[in-house]
Backbone and ligand atoms as CSV (ligand in chain L), in Angstrom:
chain,resi,resn,atom,element,x,y,z
A,1,MET,N,N,1.728,-62.512,-7.060
A,1,MET,CA,C,1.770,-61.222,-7.769
A,1,MET,C,C,2.177,-61.419,-9.289
A,2,SER,N,N,1.370,-60.728,-10.057
A,2,SER,CA,C,1.561,-60.918,-11.541
A,2,SER,C,C,2.980,-60.372,-12.089
A,3,GLU,N,N,3.579,-61.279,-12.974
A,3,GLU,CA,C,4.928,-60.774,-13.515
A,3,GLU,C,C,4.754,-59.858,-14.586
A,4,THR,N,N,3.617,-59.657,-15.087
A,4,THR,CA,C,3.467,-58.992,-16.329
A,4,THR,C,C,2.968,-57.488,-15.974
A,5,PHE,N,N,3.455,-56.519,-16.850
A,5,PHE,CA,C,2.995,-55.118,-16.591
A,5,PHE,C,C,1.771,-54.916,-17.512
A,6,THR,N,N,0.614,-54.804,-16.779
A,6,THR,CA,C,-0.547,-54.768,-17.548
A,6,THR,C,C,-0.891,-53.243,-17.895
A,7,LYS,N,N,-1.843,-53.177,-18.867
A,7,LYS,CA,C,-2.366,-51.890,-19.327
A,7,LYS,C,C,-2.917,-51.054,-18.131
A,8,SER,N,N,-3.806,-51.801,-17.266
A,8,SER,CA,C,-4.318,-51.142,-16.086
A,8,SER,C,C,-3.296,-50.671,-15.103
A,9,MET,N,N,-2.178,-51.397,-14.938
A,9,MET,CA,C,-1.201,-50.974,-14.068
A,9,MET,C,C,-0.535,-49.648,-14.618
A,10,ALA,N,N,-0.246,-49.649,-15.787
A,10,ALA,CA,C,0.273,-48.433,-16.516
A,10,ALA,C,C,-0.686,-47.301,-16.254
A,11,ARG,N,N,-2.022,-47.479,-16.584
A,11,ARG,CA,C,-2.998,-46.364,-16.363
A,11,ARG,C,C,-3.030,-45.910,-14.875
A,12,ASN,N,N,-2.922,-46.812,-13.869
A,12,ASN,CA,C,-3.059,-46.455,-12.515
A,12,ASN,C,C,-1.844,-45.608,-12.227
A,13,ILE,N,N,-0.658,-45.965,-12.819
A,13,ILE,CA,C,0.601,-45.187,-12.381
A,13,ILE,C,C,0.473,-43.835,-13.026
A,14,TYR,N,N,-0.197,-43.756,-14.224
A,14,TYR,CA,C,-0.291,-42.451,-15.017
A,14,TYR,C,C,-1.313,-41.579,-14.086
A,15,TYR,N,N,-2.444,-42.095,-13.771
A,15,TYR,CA,C,-3.409,-41.270,-13.031
A,15,TYR,C,C,-2.983,-40.972,-11.639
A,16,GLY,N,N,-2.339,-41.967,-10.925
A,16,GLY,CA,C,-1.927,-41.779,-9.580
A,16,GLY,C,C,-0.811,-40.716,-9.546
A,17,GLY,N,N,0.148,-40.846,-10.449
A,17,GLY,CA,C,1.217,-39.933,-10.512
A,17,GLY,C,C,0.801,-38.507,-10.902
A,18,SER,N,N,-0.075,-38.481,-11.743
A,18,SER,CA,C,-0.702,-37.095,-12.110
A,18,SER,C,C,-1.353,-36.377,-10.832
A,19,VAL,N,N,-2.209,-37.162,-10.217
A,19,VAL,CA,C,-2.879,-36.633,-9.060
A,19,VAL,C,C,-1.828,-36.285,-7.909
A,20,PHE,N,N,-0.862,-37.197,-7.700
A,20,PHE,CA,C,0.151,-36.960,-6.676
A,20,PHE,C,C,0.850,-35.623,-7.009
A,21,PHE,N,N,1.431,-35.494,-8.216
A,21,PHE,CA,C,2.229,-34.233,-8.434
A,21,PHE,C,C,1.328,-32.922,-8.583
A,22,PHE,N,N,0.076,-33.181,-8.964
A,22,PHE,CA,C,-0.832,-32.020,-8.927
A,22,PHE,C,C,-1.041,-31.520,-7.579
A,23,LEU,N,N,-1.256,-32.399,-6.627
A,23,LEU,CA,C,-1.386,-32.056,-5.140
A,23,LEU,C,C,0.041,-31.353,-4.643
A,24,VAL,N,N,1.045,-31.902,-5.082
A,24,VAL,CA,C,2.396,-31.337,-4.558
A,24,VAL,C,C,2.473,-29.853,-5.210
A,25,PHE,N,N,1.992,-29.804,-6.383
A,25,PHE,CA,C,2.039,-28.416,-7.096
A,25,PHE,C,C,1.196,-27.489,-6.335
A,26,ILE,N,N,-0.121,-27.892,-5.980
A,26,ILE,CA,C,-0.921,-26.963,-5.255
A,26,ILE,C,C,-0.372,-26.580,-3.920
A,27,GLY,N,N,0.164,-27.664,-3.252
A,27,GLY,CA,C,0.787,-27.280,-1.881
A,27,GLY,C,C,1.798,-26.462,-1.984
A,28,LEU,N,N,2.887,-26.486,-3.035
A,28,LEU,CA,C,3.875,-25.596,-3.069
A,28,LEU,C,C,3.547,-24.167,-3.567
A,29,THR,N,N,2.423,-24.154,-4.264
A,29,THR,CA,C,1.833,-22.734,-4.607
A,29,THR,C,C,1.207,-22.050,-3.414
A,30,MET,N,N,0.484,-22.904,-2.533
A,30,MET,CA,C,-0.018,-22.295,-1.430
A,30,MET,C,C,1.064,-21.841,-0.379
A,31,HIS,N,N,2.116,-22.623,-0.246
A,31,HIS,CA,C,3.248,-22.299,0.468
A,31,HIS,C,C,3.849,-20.985,0.104
A,32,THR,N,N,4.136,-20.940,-1.168
A,32,THR,CA,C,4.848,-19.626,-1.828
A,32,THR,C,C,3.909,-18.441,-1.333
A,33,THR,N,N,2.515,-18.594,-1.700
A,33,THR,CA,C,1.673,-17.418,-1.447
A,33,THR,C,C,1.630,-17.045,0.092
A,34,LYS,N,N,1.889,-17.973,0.968
A,34,LYS,CA,C,1.888,-17.750,2.387
A,34,LYS,C,C,3.078,-17.061,2.800
A,35,VAL,N,N,4.323,-17.341,2.323
A,35,VAL,CA,C,5.439,-16.938,2.665
A,35,VAL,C,C,5.788,-15.630,2.061
A,36,MET,N,N,5.140,-15.307,0.898
A,36,MET,CA,C,5.597,-14.107,0.162
A,36,MET,C,C,5.616,-12.757,0.982
A,37,PRO,N,N,4.539,-12.598,1.853
A,37,PRO,CA,C,4.628,-11.214,2.584
A,37,PRO,C,C,5.838,-11.011,3.416
A,38,GLU,N,N,6.412,-12.176,3.902
A,38,GLU,CA,C,7.756,-12.028,4.688
A,38,GLU,C,C,8.887,-11.927,3.813
A,39,THR,N,N,8.808,-12.291,2.476
A,39,THR,CA,C,10.036,-12.292,1.724
A,39,THR,C,C,10.095,-11.154,0.671
A,40,ASP,N,N,9.018,-10.693,0.211
A,40,ASP,CA,C,9.140,-9.872,-1.045
A,40,ASP,C,C,9.398,-8.288,-0.638
A,41,ASN,N,N,9.628,-8.094,0.648
A,41,ASN,CA,C,10.064,-6.608,0.950
A,41,ASN,C,C,8.922,-5.618,0.597
A,42,ARG,N,N,7.621,-5.953,0.696
A,42,ARG,CA,C,6.613,-5.087,0.212
A,42,ARG,C,C,6.541,-3.719,1.041
A,43,GLU,N,N,6.996,-3.740,2.194
A,43,GLU,CA,C,6.933,-2.544,3.062
A,43,GLU,C,C,7.862,-1.390,2.525
A,44,ALA,N,N,8.830,-1.845,1.687
A,44,ALA,CA,C,9.799,-0.719,1.221
A,44,ALA,C,C,9.247,-0.317,-0.212
A,45,LEU,N,N,8.189,-0.725,-0.614
A,45,LEU,CA,C,7.668,-0.354,-1.875
A,45,LEU,C,C,7.090,0.984,-1.813
A,46,ASN,N,N,7.727,2.112,-1.898
A,46,ASN,CA,C,7.146,3.471,-1.878
A,46,ASN,C,C,6.960,3.948,-3.345
A,47,GLU,N,N,6.439,5.329,-3.505
A,47,GLU,CA,C,6.154,5.810,-4.830
A,47,GLU,C,C,7.445,5.996,-5.541
A,48,SER,N,N,8.470,6.381,-4.891
A,48,SER,CA,C,9.761,6.637,-5.617
A,48,SER,C,C,10.238,5.298,-6.115
A,49,ALA,N,N,10.223,4.211,-5.390
A,49,ALA,CA,C,10.687,2.933,-5.891
A,49,ALA,C,C,9.821,2.432,-7.130
A,50,ALA,N,N,8.571,2.801,-6.968
A,50,ALA,CA,C,7.553,2.492,-8.120
A,50,ALA,C,C,8.003,3.228,-9.386
A,51,ARG,N,N,8.299,4.535,-9.370
A,51,ARG,CA,C,8.778,5.299,-10.281
A,51,ARG,C,C,10.146,4.799,-10.870
A,52,GLY,N,N,11.004,4.464,-9.953
A,52,GLY,CA,C,12.204,3.832,-10.354
A,52,GLY,C,C,12.101,2.560,-11.212
A,53,LYS,N,N,11.079,1.776,-10.933
A,53,LYS,CA,C,10.784,0.493,-11.638
A,53,LYS,C,C,10.549,0.856,-13.089
A,54,HIS,N,N,9.649,1.924,-13.305
A,54,HIS,CA,C,9.272,2.325,-14.596
A,54,HIS,C,C,10.501,2.943,-15.353
A,55,LEU,N,N,11.421,3.694,-14.638
A,55,LEU,CA,C,12.518,4.225,-15.360
A,55,LEU,C,C,13.420,2.974,-15.661
A,56,TRP,N,N,13.626,1.996,-14.773
A,56,TRP,CA,C,14.363,0.767,-15.015
A,56,TRP,C,C,13.893,0.109,-16.340
A,57,GLU,N,N,12.435,0.051,-16.519
A,57,GLU,CA,C,11.990,-0.623,-17.714
A,57,GLU,C,C,12.127,0.262,-18.959
A,58,ASP,N,N,11.771,1.651,-18.862
A,58,ASP,CA,C,11.820,2.539,-20.033
A,58,ASP,C,C,13.203,2.606,-20.590
A,59,ASN,N,N,14.242,2.537,-19.742
A,59,ASN,CA,C,15.667,2.701,-20.224
A,59,ASN,C,C,16.349,1.256,-20.503
A,60,ASN,N,N,15.511,0.295,-20.381
A,60,ASN,CA,C,16.067,-1.137,-20.653
A,60,ASN,C,C,17.352,-1.450,-19.950
A,61,CYS,N,N,17.513,-1.075,-18.633
A,61,CYS,CA,C,18.670,-1.535,-17.930
A,61,CYS,C,C,18.840,-3.011,-17.865
A,62,ILE,N,N,17.817,-3.761,-18.076
A,62,ILE,CA,C,17.891,-5.137,-18.116
A,62,ILE,C,C,18.398,-5.671,-19.288
A,63,GLY,N,N,18.546,-4.883,-20.328
A,63,GLY,CA,C,19.149,-5.280,-21.557
A,63,GLY,C,C,20.526,-5.567,-21.473
A,64,CYS,N,N,21.155,-4.967,-20.376
A,64,CYS,CA,C,22.627,-5.200,-20.096
A,64,CYS,C,C,22.916,-5.912,-18.788
A,65,HIS,N,N,22.138,-5.440,-17.812
A,65,HIS,CA,C,22.214,-5.913,-16.395
A,65,HIS,C,C,21.408,-7.196,-16.132
A,66,SER,N,N,21.671,-7.737,-15.068
A,66,SER,CA,C,20.831,-8.841,-14.492
A,66,SER,C,C,20.455,-8.299,-13.108
A,67,LEU,N,N,19.118,-8.858,-12.728
A,67,LEU,CA,C,18.564,-8.349,-11.465
A,67,LEU,C,C,18.009,-9.648,-10.815
A,68,ILE,N,N,18.686,-10.079,-9.696
A,68,ILE,CA,C,18.316,-11.395,-8.980
A,68,ILE,C,C,18.539,-12.411,-10.043
A,69,GLY,N,N,19.633,-12.338,-10.938
A,69,GLY,CA,C,19.896,-13.475,-11.735
A,69,GLY,C,C,19.209,-13.359,-13.116
A,70,GLU,N,N,18.126,-12.508,-13.205
A,70,GLU,CA,C,17.353,-12.513,-14.512
A,70,GLU,C,C,17.870,-11.340,-15.389
A,71,GLY,N,N,17.939,-11.434,-16.559
A,71,GLY,CA,C,18.434,-10.395,-17.495
A,71,GLY,C,C,19.527,-10.749,-18.379
A,72,ALA,N,N,20.251,-9.687,-18.658
A,72,ALA,CA,C,21.423,-9.839,-19.542
A,72,ALA,C,C,22.727,-10.043,-18.841
A,73,TYR,N,N,23.705,-10.755,-19.255
A,73,TYR,CA,C,25.002,-10.926,-18.501
A,73,TYR,C,C,26.153,-9.955,-19.098
A,74,PHE,N,N,25.766,-8.886,-19.650
A,74,PHE,CA,C,26.797,-8.019,-20.299
A,74,PHE,C,C,27.434,-7.185,-19.203
A,75,ALA,N,N,26.584,-6.754,-18.137
A,75,ALA,CA,C,27.002,-5.845,-17.159
A,75,ALA,C,C,26.730,-6.366,-15.828
A,76,PRO,N,N,27.348,-5.775,-14.775
A,76,PRO,CA,C,27.223,-6.419,-13.313
A,76,PRO,C,C,25.697,-6.636,-12.873
A,77,GLU,N,N,25.520,-7.666,-12.034
A,77,GLU,CA,C,24.349,-7.913,-11.347
A,77,GLU,C,C,23.956,-6.781,-10.448
A,78,LEU,N,N,22.738,-6.242,-10.516
A,78,LEU,CA,C,22.453,-5.051,-9.604
A,78,LEU,C,C,21.546,-5.325,-8.461
A,79,ALA,N,N,21.144,-6.560,-8.162
A,79,ALA,CA,C,20.292,-6.941,-6.970
A,79,ALA,C,C,20.891,-6.595,-5.706
A,80,ASN,N,N,22.285,-6.620,-5.654
A,80,ASN,CA,C,23.074,-6.300,-4.406
A,80,ASN,C,C,23.926,-5.102,-4.658
A,81,VAL,N,N,23.738,-4.254,-5.612
A,81,VAL,CA,C,24.589,-3.117,-5.812
A,81,VAL,C,C,24.461,-2.211,-4.696
A,82,PHE,N,N,23.203,-2.192,-3.976
A,82,PHE,CA,C,22.950,-1.269,-2.760
A,82,PHE,C,C,24.055,-1.611,-1.594
A,83,GLN,N,N,24.224,-3.035,-1.524
A,83,GLN,CA,C,25.174,-3.327,-0.519
A,83,GLN,C,C,26.530,-3.146,-0.897
A,84,ARG,N,N,26.796,-3.384,-2.116
A,84,ARG,CA,C,28.238,-3.388,-2.838
A,84,ARG,C,C,28.777,-2.006,-2.863
A,85,ARG,N,N,27.921,-0.999,-3.313
A,85,ARG,CA,C,28.365,0.374,-3.537
A,85,ARG,C,C,27.819,1.350,-2.544
A,86,GLY,N,N,26.863,0.939,-1.797
A,86,GLY,CA,C,26.240,1.989,-0.845
A,86,GLY,C,C,26.432,1.454,0.545
A,87,GLY,N,N,27.054,0.257,0.833
A,87,GLY,CA,C,27.317,-0.194,2.097
A,87,GLY,C,C,26.056,-0.313,2.903
A,88,SER,N,N,24.911,-0.611,2.217
A,88,SER,CA,C,23.626,-0.652,2.861
A,88,SER,C,C,23.102,0.502,3.438
A,89,ASN,N,N,23.517,1.682,3.011
A,89,ASN,CA,C,23.120,2.997,3.546
A,89,ASN,C,C,22.527,3.675,2.304
A,90,SER,N,N,21.168,4.284,2.724
A,90,SER,CA,C,20.383,4.862,1.573
A,90,SER,C,C,21.178,6.161,1.009
A,91,GLU,N,N,21.471,6.884,1.999
A,91,GLU,CA,C,22.138,8.305,1.484
A,91,GLU,C,C,23.381,7.988,0.735
A,92,ALA,N,N,24.286,7.092,1.256
A,92,ALA,CA,C,25.529,6.702,0.601
A,92,ALA,C,C,25.234,6.118,-0.742
A,93,PHE,N,N,24.167,5.327,-0.942
A,93,PHE,CA,C,23.896,4.709,-2.132
A,93,PHE,C,C,23.417,5.876,-3.252
A,94,LYS,N,N,22.547,6.693,-2.694
A,94,LYS,CA,C,22.030,7.689,-3.649
A,94,LYS,C,C,23.186,8.620,-4.201
A,95,ALA,N,N,24.057,8.848,-3.249
A,95,ALA,CA,C,25.220,9.773,-3.629
A,95,ALA,C,C,26.024,8.983,-4.611
A,96,TYR,N,N,26.212,7.754,-4.521
A,96,TYR,CA,C,27.043,6.925,-5.390
A,96,TYR,C,C,26.359,6.787,-6.736
A,97,MET,N,N,24.948,6.593,-6.753
A,97,MET,CA,C,24.182,6.496,-7.931
A,97,MET,C,C,24.214,7.853,-8.737
A,98,GLN,N,N,24.225,8.894,-8.024
A,98,GLN,CA,C,24.284,10.313,-8.715
A,98,GLN,C,C,25.570,10.389,-9.365
A,99,GLY,N,N,26.727,10.047,-8.735
A,99,GLY,CA,C,28.064,10.157,-9.307
A,99,GLY,C,C,28.240,9.096,-10.474
A,100,TRP,N,N,27.739,7.978,-10.288
A,100,TRP,CA,C,27.923,6.906,-11.262
A,100,TRP,C,C,27.185,7.293,-12.636
A,101,MET,N,N,25.840,7.596,-12.468
A,101,MET,CA,C,25.121,7.857,-13.640
A,101,MET,C,C,25.540,9.097,-14.415
A,102,ALA,N,N,26.163,10.108,-13.675
A,102,ALA,CA,C,26.507,11.356,-14.218
A,102,ALA,C,C,27.914,11.080,-14.966
A,103,ALA,N,N,28.628,10.227,-14.494
A,103,ALA,CA,C,29.982,9.902,-15.099
A,103,ALA,C,C,29.958,9.003,-16.376
A,104,GLN,N,N,28.887,8.459,-16.731
A,104,GLN,CA,C,28.948,7.624,-17.848
A,104,GLN,C,C,28.909,8.407,-19.210
A,105,PRO,N,N,29.441,7.936,-20.339
A,105,PRO,CA,C,30.315,6.732,-20.292
A,105,PRO,C,C,31.692,7.022,-19.783
A,106,LEU,N,N,32.448,6.036,-19.181
A,106,LEU,CA,C,33.702,6.261,-18.544
A,106,LEU,C,C,34.826,6.418,-19.655
A,107,ASN,N,N,34.583,5.689,-20.865
A,107,ASN,CA,C,35.526,5.800,-21.938
A,107,ASN,C,C,36.916,5.244,-21.474
A,108,ILE,N,N,36.968,4.155,-20.777
A,108,ILE,CA,C,38.218,3.620,-20.292
A,108,ILE,C,C,38.496,2.449,-21.436
A,109,PRO,N,N,39.575,2.576,-22.146
A,109,PRO,CA,C,39.904,1.533,-23.168
A,109,PRO,C,C,39.922,0.093,-22.620
A,110,GLY,N,N,39.174,-0.723,-23.346
A,110,GLY,CA,C,39.221,-2.185,-23.064
A,110,GLY,C,C,38.104,-2.451,-22.037
A,111,ARG,N,N,37.474,-1.450,-21.579
A,111,ARG,CA,C,36.327,-1.795,-20.551
A,111,ARG,C,C,34.926,-1.616,-21.105
A,112,ARG,N,N,33.979,-2.396,-20.754
A,112,ARG,CA,C,32.661,-2.306,-21.366
A,112,ARG,C,C,32.138,-0.992,-20.944
A,113,GLN,N,N,31.247,-0.414,-21.822
A,113,GLN,CA,C,30.773,0.958,-21.567
A,113,GLN,C,C,29.291,0.776,-21.139
A,114,MET,N,N,28.890,1.804,-20.230
A,114,MET,CA,C,27.489,2.023,-19.926
A,114,MET,C,C,27.131,3.324,-20.589
A,115,PRO,N,N,25.981,3.545,-21.275
A,115,PRO,CA,C,25.686,4.767,-21.886
A,115,PRO,C,C,25.292,5.944,-20.904
A,116,GLN,N,N,25.257,7.075,-21.379
A,116,GLN,CA,C,24.705,8.337,-20.594
A,116,GLN,C,C,23.176,8.288,-20.796
A,117,PHE,N,N,22.504,8.339,-19.766
A,117,PHE,CA,C,20.965,8.344,-19.902
A,117,PHE,C,C,20.384,9.716,-19.811
A,118,ASN,N,N,21.204,10.669,-19.324
A,118,ASN,CA,C,20.740,12.099,-19.099
A,118,ASN,C,C,19.445,12.157,-18.244
A,119,LEU,N,N,19.597,11.427,-17.112
A,119,LEU,CA,C,18.408,11.345,-16.039
A,119,LEU,C,C,18.536,12.557,-15.169
A,120,THR,N,N,17.382,13.003,-14.646
A,120,THR,CA,C,17.432,14.187,-13.590
A,120,THR,C,C,17.910,13.603,-12.324
A,121,GLU,N,N,18.159,14.460,-11.410
A,121,GLU,CA,C,18.542,14.050,-10.049
A,121,GLU,C,C,17.532,13.180,-9.281
A,122,GLN,N,N,16.104,13.710,-9.603
A,122,GLN,CA,C,15.084,12.972,-9.062
A,122,GLN,C,C,14.960,11.485,-9.720
A,123,GLU,N,N,15.135,11.427,-10.839
A,123,GLU,CA,C,14.989,10.190,-11.605
A,123,GLU,C,C,16.161,9.228,-11.074
A,124,VAL,N,N,17.364,9.660,-10.818
A,124,VAL,CA,C,18.450,8.790,-10.372
A,124,VAL,C,C,18.148,8.409,-9.058
A,125,ASN,N,N,17.544,9.294,-8.101
A,125,ASN,CA,C,17.177,8.971,-6.709
A,125,ASN,C,C,16.092,7.953,-6.744
A,126,ASP,N,N,15.108,7.944,-7.784
A,126,ASP,CA,C,14.048,6.876,-7.920
A,126,ASP,C,C,14.654,5.666,-8.192
A,127,LEU,N,N,15.543,5.526,-9.138
A,127,LEU,CA,C,16.163,4.392,-9.486
A,127,LEU,C,C,16.958,3.746,-8.365
A,128,ALA,N,N,17.578,4.605,-7.466
A,128,ALA,CA,C,18.306,4.138,-6.308
A,128,ALA,C,C,17.276,3.528,-5.230
A,129,GLU,N,N,16.066,4.168,-5.172
A,129,GLU,CA,C,15.013,3.566,-4.264
A,129,GLU,C,C,14.680,2.289,-4.760
A,130,PHE,N,N,14.464,2.170,-6.110
A,130,PHE,CA,C,14.019,0.803,-6.656
A,130,PHE,C,C,15.105,-0.226,-6.407
A,131,LEU,N,N,16.446,0.026,-6.622
A,131,LEU,CA,C,17.524,-0.927,-6.408
A,131,LEU,C,C,17.575,-1.156,-4.899
A,132,GLU,N,N,17.339,-0.262,-4.029
A,132,GLU,CA,C,17.383,-0.544,-2.557
A,132,GLU,C,C,16.198,-1.471,-2.224
A,133,TYR,N,N,15.070,-1.193,-2.790
A,133,TYR,CA,C,13.848,-1.951,-2.540
A,133,TYR,C,C,14.267,-3.538,-2.970
A,134,THR,N,N,14.835,-3.676,-4.250
A,134,THR,CA,C,15.083,-4.933,-4.773
A,134,THR,C,C,16.219,-5.624,-3.929
A,135,ALA,N,N,17.218,-4.874,-3.320
A,135,ALA,CA,C,18.195,-5.539,-2.556
A,135,ALA,C,C,17.695,-6.146,-1.134
A,136,GLY,N,N,16.340,-5.652,-0.770
A,136,GLY,CA,C,15.783,-6.194,0.469
A,136,GLY,C,C,14.925,-7.299,0.280
A,137,ILE,N,N,14.826,-7.849,-0.971
A,137,ILE,CA,C,13.903,-9.004,-1.273
A,137,ILE,C,C,14.755,-10.278,-0.763
A,138,LYS,N,N,14.080,-11.030,0.024
A,138,LYS,CA,C,14.755,-12.312,0.441
A,138,LYS,C,C,14.730,-13.392,-0.612
A,139,VAL,N,N,15.963,-13.684,-1.236
A,139,VAL,CA,C,16.038,-14.541,-2.312
A,139,VAL,C,C,17.170,-15.690,-2.030
A,140,ASN,N,N,17.143,-16.185,-0.818
A,140,ASN,CA,C,18.079,-17.199,-0.395
A,140,ASN,C,C,19.446,-16.786,-0.748
A,141,ASN,N,N,19.841,-15.573,-0.427
A,141,ASN,CA,C,21.243,-15.044,-0.515
A,141,ASN,C,C,21.712,-15.009,-1.957
A,142,TRP,N,N,20.915,-14.735,-2.954
A,142,TRP,CA,C,21.368,-14.656,-4.372
A,142,TRP,C,C,21.555,-13.274,-4.655
A,143,PRO,N,N,22.541,-12.661,-5.311
A,143,PRO,CA,C,23.735,-13.500,-5.737
A,143,PRO,C,C,24.751,-14.033,-4.584
A,144,PRO,N,N,25.447,-15.014,-5.001
A,144,PRO,CA,C,26.224,-15.813,-3.854
A,144,PRO,C,C,27.477,-14.859,-3.294
A,145,ASN,N,N,27.860,-13.855,-4.083
A,145,ASN,CA,C,28.929,-13.001,-3.478
A,145,ASN,C,C,28.581,-11.583,-3.612
A,146,ILE,N,N,29.369,-10.745,-2.962
A,146,ILE,CA,C,29.035,-9.224,-3.061
A,146,ILE,C,C,29.337,-8.635,-4.365
A,147,GLU,N,N,30.164,-9.221,-5.286
A,147,GLU,CA,C,30.454,-8.685,-6.610
A,147,GLU,C,C,29.390,-9.187,-7.536
A,148,GLY,N,N,28.519,-9.844,-7.072
A,148,GLY,CA,C,27.381,-10.341,-8.040
A,148,GLY,C,C,27.860,-11.620,-8.724
L,1,HEC,C1,C,24.464,-0.797,-22.888
L,1,HEC,C2,C,24.511,-1.615,-21.584
L,1,HEC,C3,C,24.154,-1.009,-20.385
L,1,HEC,C4,C,22.804,-0.506,-20.033
L,1,HEC,C5,C,21.566,-0.278,-20.922
L,1,HEC,C6,C,22.900,-0.143,-18.713
L,1,HEC,N1,N,24.188,-0.441,-18.148
L,1,HEC,FE1,FE,24.618,-0.060,-16.136
L,1,HEC,N2,N,26.489,-0.803,-16.564
L,1,HEC,C7,C,26.854,-1.297,-17.825
L,1,HEC,C8,C,28.254,-1.788,-17.829
L,1,HEC,C9,C,29.112,-2.333,-19.002
L,1,HEC,C10,C,28.666,-1.492,-16.430
L,1,HEC,C11,C,30.176,-1.668,-15.765
L,1,HEC,C12,C,30.907,-0.470,-16.303
L,1,HEC,C13,C,32.301,-0.477,-15.620
L,1,HEC,O1,O,32.491,-1.200,-14.635
L,1,HEC,O2,O,32.973,0.436,-16.092
L,1,HEC,C14,C,27.574,-0.904,-15.760
L,1,HEC,C15,C,27.493,-0.644,-14.435
L,1,HEC,C16,C,26.451,-0.111,-13.713
L,1,HEC,C17,C,26.441,0.185,-12.323
L,1,HEC,C18,C,27.619,-0.003,-11.317
L,1,HEC,C19,C,27.610,-1.441,-10.917
L,1,HEC,C20,C,28.750,-1.715,-10.000
L,1,HEC,O3,O,28.819,-2.825,-9.427
L,1,HEC,O4,O,29.603,-0.872,-9.721
L,1,HEC,C21,C,25.139,0.663,-11.946
L,1,HEC,C22,C,24.635,1.057,-10.675
L,1,HEC,C23,C,24.408,0.701,-13.231
L,1,HEC,N3,N,25.200,0.115,-14.286
L,1,HEC,C24,C,23.212,1.019,-13.315
L,1,HEC,C25,C,22.379,1.023,-14.536
L,1,HEC,C26,C,21.016,1.569,-14.553
L,1,HEC,C27,C,20.185,2.092,-13.486
L,1,HEC,C28,C,20.659,1.325,-15.869
L,1,HEC,C29,C,19.379,1.770,-16.566
L,1,HEC,C30,C,18.999,3.256,-16.430
L,1,HEC,C31,C,21.798,0.903,-16.605
L,1,HEC,N4,N,22.847,0.628,-15.741
L,1,HEC,C32,C,21.869,0.521,-18.001
L,1,HEC,C33,C,26.171,-1.334,-19.007
L,1,HEC,C34,C,24.731,-1.003,-19.124
């Protein structure tokens, strides 16, 4: 066996490595596409949840909150607020959201503030539906604890 590392050996490692990892990449992409129908909670995506997603974007909730770890870290994670404040019950969560959104800002000294968005009852219900849908997405139990 040759003791020297030749140019052709380097080239083979380069091409071989590229092909190997490209195949791994294709395989993982196919796997993700295959398992998505079981993990992305698409059956819970109704029209109300879709409207809630638009409200979520138009009001820039993500500018303060994170959702499944993505977003800003100023305010609590909301991917599991359905479990945390609604006890995984749709009616209880909607009631909580109506109360919470109407009560803002709380004006408690030393506590971070959430603005008043002046949303209608229907809009708050749509946001609740969207957050309930998000809570059902299987994300390997992220966030790791109920407080987010
Ligand atoms: C300017 C920053 C900001 C924006 C924008 C914002 N929030 Fe908040 N939100 C907060 C803060 C801060 C808290 C925690 C307040 C507290 O505990 O008193 C909070 C708390 C919450 C809670 C309660 C979380 C819990 O665990 O009890 C919900 C639900 C919520 N926000 C929903 C929303 C929705 C829906 C939107 C978009 C319409 C939104 N927030 C936009 C700052 C924001």
